N, C-alpha and C positions, 0 to 999 in steps of 0.2 A: 449810828450817827443822827445830830441833832436835827427832826426836821425841818427843813429850810423853803423860799419862796424864791421864783426864779421870775426875772420879766422880759418882756418883749416890747415890739412898739405899742400891742392892741392885747397884747393879754396878761394876767398873773399866772405862773402854773404853782399854786399851794396844797399845801397839806389838805388830803380832804377832812372834814369834822362833822361830829353827829349833826348838825346844823344844813349838814350837802345832803341827808337823806331821800327826802323826797324828791330832789331832782335827778338825783342817781336814780332813784325806784322808777321817775315816771321818766328819763329818759330809754330805761334797760327796759320797756314796753317794745321799744322801738321792735319788729321782728327783724331788721336787719341785722341789730346788735345782737340779737340772740344767734339768729343763724350763723355769724360769721367770730362768733368772739367764744370764750369759755364761760360767758356769766351762765348764770342759771338758768331754764326755760322749763316752765316758765317764772319770772323773775318775781320773787315778791318781793314787801317790805324787810321782812326781818333779812333777806339777802343783802338789802342793800345796807340796812342798819351794821349787817356784820362786814361789809367791807369798811364799810365809812368807819367804823369804833372800833373794829378789832386788825382788820388784818391790815388796811394802811399802818393804822402807828405802829403794829407787830414788824411789819416792813421794815418800817427804819428803826426799828429800836435793834433789830437782828443783824441788821445790814442786809438785807437779803434781796432785797424790791422798794425801792422809791416811787410809789406814788401819788400823782398829782391831778387834783382837782382844775381844770382847766378853762381858765374862767375870764372875759369880756373885763378890761382895767376899767371902762368908763360906771358898767354896769352893776359886775359881779357877777352876770348871769353863766352859768353852768353851759360850754361850748361842751364839752366833754373828758373827757380821761386820759392821762399815758403816765405809762409803767417802765420804769428801767428796771431790769433785774438783773444778777450775777447771775452769770454762764459758769460750765466748769473749766474754764480755760481761764489762764488768768489774767487781768486786764482787760477782759470781754467781759459785755453784757448784749440784754436784748431790749430791744423797746418793742412796747405793744399800748395800741388804744383803740377808743371809741369816740365816735362822735355825733352828738344829740344830733336827731334829724332835723331843725331846722335850723341849724347852723351850718348843715353840710354847703358846700362849694364856695366856699371865703376867704380858704385858702390857711384859716385857723388852726386846722391840724399841720398842717405843715409848717406852719412857725412855731406851733408847741416843739414839734420835732426838733428842728433844726435850735431851738431853745435849750431843750433838752441834753443835745447830745454837746452840745459845749460845753456844756457842765460835764458830763459827763468826761470827757475830754480831758478838762480842766482839773475838776476837782476832782473825782474818784480815781483819776488816771489811768482812764478805757484807755487801751488800742485799738478795738473793736467794738463796734455797735451795729449789730445784728438786730436783723428783721426778719420775719416772719409770717406768712398769713396762708391761709389755705387758696391748692389752688382757682382760681375763680374770681375769687377777692379781686375786683376789680378796683374799685375803693383806695382797699387799702395797697397795693398795686401804687396808685396813680401815687397816690402819698406820697407812697416811699421814692418813687423816681424823680418827686420836683423837689426831695429833700436831697437828693443826691445820690442815693442809695445807687450802688449795683451791684444788679440784679448777679447770683449767681449759680442760680439752675433750682431745679425742682428736687424734691426729698420726697420717695416713695414713700409713702406711713409716716411722712416726718411730724405728723402731730396727730394727740389724742384731743379729740371735743366729743365731752357729751360720750363716752365711753364707746368711740367710733375712732379707728386710725382713718387720718384721710390723708393725702397726700397733699405738701407744702412747694411753697417758692419761699425760695433763699436770697437775700442780700443782704451786703455790708457798708459801713459808712469807716471808715479812716480817720485819723486826724486829720491828714494831710489830706482830705479831700475838702475840708474848711481853712484850710492854712495852716492847722496848730502840729506842735508837736506830736509824735507819742512819746508813753515811756517808755518804750524799749526800743531799738535799730529795726528797723523794715528794711526786707533784701527781697524785692519785687523777684519773680521766675524770671530769665531771659526770655 
């Protein structure tokens, strides 16, 4: 798929470029990003270059993951990253994100997740968008809840982060949660 840009009231979700390397590197020095996400720790400039110049374009090219730089419309400042990844089930995707420390608490990530979710359900034909986070990652869970994800439980050994299996929370958002039709009929349990 050709990379695209999405827009919300305050944000642009655009493809990463090599010009984002410094901002990615700076944001990923945050111990919370390194603790709760799968970014390498320590996080080097070479890691940022690999992400921006190879992994992100490669994901768009092979339709496996769609990574967006989340930037402020007014200033272009990088507030974070958001990725939509294909899952093994048809029409099922997973969202992941991090937020730069100086941009937390302003609702940017929730706005970005909702923008990307609508795109996933309409442009990609998604029927289910999953969110996962390690048990204890309360800020990520708060974003998911504000975006309307329904918490579905806890998975033992549900994540692999830096060579260690960890328990995870899982939640899901469906097209109907946003008033959108799904690609397939959905029959909830009685």
